[in-house]
C-alpha positions, 0 to 999 in steps of 0.5 A, a space after each residue: 500500500 502506498 502512503 495515500 492509501 494508508 493515510 485514507 485508511 487511518 483517517 477512516 478509522 479515526 472517523 469511525 472511532 469519533 462517531 462511536 466514542 460514546 456509544 454503549 454496546 451490550 457485550 457478553 463477558 466470557 468467563 467460567 460461568 458462561 463458557 462451562 457452567 451454563 452450557 453444562 447445565 443445559 447439556 445435563 438435560 440431554 446427556 448422561 452425567 456419566 459420559 467422560 465428556 460430561 465428567 470433564 466439563 464438570 471437573 472444569 467448573 
């Protein structure tokens, strides 16, 4: 890329940043609860807790 293209990309990124500066978005916080505990609770409804995979998930939480 030449200087002009890089400058244009940087200017566009700056404009996007300024437009979205005070916008709030709802994000999911990924942690042990959302990645292991909640899915394990749902999976218990469909799979036996004696399966090695279920035991592994339970041990992680």
